[in-house]
C-alpha positions, 0 to 999 in steps of 0.5 A: 385263405389257401389254395389246396393242391389237387392230388391224383388217386390210384383209380384215376379220380382226384381229390382235395384234402383238408379244405377249410375256411375261405380255401379254394382248391387248385384248379382241375382242368377238364377235357374239351368238349364237356364232361360229366363229373361226380363229386363226393364230400366228407368231413367237418363242415360248419358251413357251405363248400361250393363247387365252382367252374371257370371258362377262363381260369380266372372268373369263377361261378357256382356249378349246378347239378343235373337238376339245376340246383347249385353244387353246394354242401353243408354235410357229406354228400355227392352230386353229378354235374354235366359241364362244358367248363374248362376247369373246376375247384372247391370253394369253402365258406369262412366257417368250414372246418375240414372237408375232403373233396373227391371228384371223378371225371367221366369224359 
């Protein structure tokens, strides 16, 4: 298990690269007051990659999309999330092979 560093893209979005089994991403702090976020995942899955939120940076929960579904991927895809969480991160199940997570914040 490793903590994957967060990288800023030139277009203002962010990414976690090469998330593998049991990894979590470095926490991405969100603007106060809530945000709409779009997440896009690509790569070789093998198991679920889940997007988590936290209000204190220590206790994490699974985020839900705009329809109330858990934000969890077993294949390439995207989701929109509306959240007032203070931080978000990806969390990989033990069999995840190599997933890149891209995220755009729309305050």
